[in-house]
C-alpha positions in Angstrom: 0.0 0.0 0.0 1.2 3.5 -0.8 0.5 6.7 1.1 -2.6 7.4 -1.1 -4.2 4.0 -0.2 -7.0 4.2 2.3 -9.1 1.0 2.2 -10.8 1.9 5.5 -14.3 3.2 4.7 -14.7 7.0 5.0 -16.8 9.8 3.5 -15.6 10.8 0.1 -13.5 14.0 -0.2 -15.3 16.6 -2.4 -12.7 16.1 -5.2 -13.5 12.3 -5.2 -17.1 12.6 -6.4 -16.2 12.3 -10.1 -14.3 9.0 -9.4 -17.2 7.8 -7.2 -19.7 8.6 -10.0 -17.5 6.8 -12.5 -17.5 3.6 -10.4 -21.2 3.7 -9.9 -22.0 4.4 -13.5 -19.7 1.6 -14.6 -21.5 -0.7 -12.1 -25.1 0.3 -12.6 -25.3 2.3 -15.8 -23.0 0.4 -18.2 -25.4 1.1 -21.1 -25.3 4.9 -20.3 -26.9 7.2 -17.8 -25.9 8.9 -14.6 -26.4 7.5 -11.1 -25.8 11.0 -9.7 -28.7 12.4 -11.8 -31.0 9.5 -11.0 -30.3 9.6 -7.2 -29.3 13.1 -6.3 -30.4 12.9 -2.7 -28.0 10.1 -2.1 -25.1 10.8 -4.4 -24.5 14.5 -3.8 -22.0 16.4 -1.7 -24.9 17.5 0.6 -25.2 13.8 1.7 -21.4 13.3 1.9 -21.5 12.4 5.6 -23.7 9.4 4.8 -21.5 7.9 2.1 -18.6 5.6 2.6 -15.8 4.9 0.1 -12.6 2.9 0.0 -9.8 4.5 -2.0 -6.7 2.9 -3.5 -4.1 5.1 -5.1 -6.6 8.0 -5.5 -9.1 5.6 -7.1 -12.5 5.0 -5.5 -12.8 1.2 -5.5 -15.8 0.7 -3.2 -18.9 2.6 -2.1 -22.0 2.2 0.1 -24.4 5.1 0.7 -27.4 5.8 3.0 -30.1 8.4 3.1 -31.9 9.1 6.4 -35.4 10.6 6.6 -38.2 11.2 9.0 -41.4 9.3 8.3 -44.6 8.4 10.0 -46.2 5.0 10.5 -49.9 5.3 11.4 -49.1 8.7 13.1 -46.0 7.5 14.9 -42.8 9.4 14.0 -39.9 7.2 12.9 -36.5 7.7 11.4 -35.9 5.5 8.3 -32.8 4.8 6.3 -32.2 3.6 2.7 -29.0 1.7 1.9 -28.0 1.8 -1.7 -25.5 2.2 -4.5 -23.4 -0.5 -3.1 -20.5 -1.2 -5.5 -17.0 -2.6 -5.5 -14.7 -2.4 -8.5 -14.4 -6.0 -9.9 -10.6 -6.0 -9.4 -11.2 -5.8 -5.7 
């Protein structure tokens, strides 16, 4: 591992979003399209604290994201979460 390798999950740095989107598009939109456009609430810098990436040599190689929202079940307030856009580069 070199000094740029960080395989421990952490939030993406703002400059890593293009690489994150590239990984997700290759995984889920191989025929074209944009995960960031399709899921802006999850895959934006505004939700950065709820995203986890693993980075190797400056390359985003794995991701899992969550979105947290308040909801109501028959009048009872609850907090819910969605886990999505889970991807790992096939080389890993």
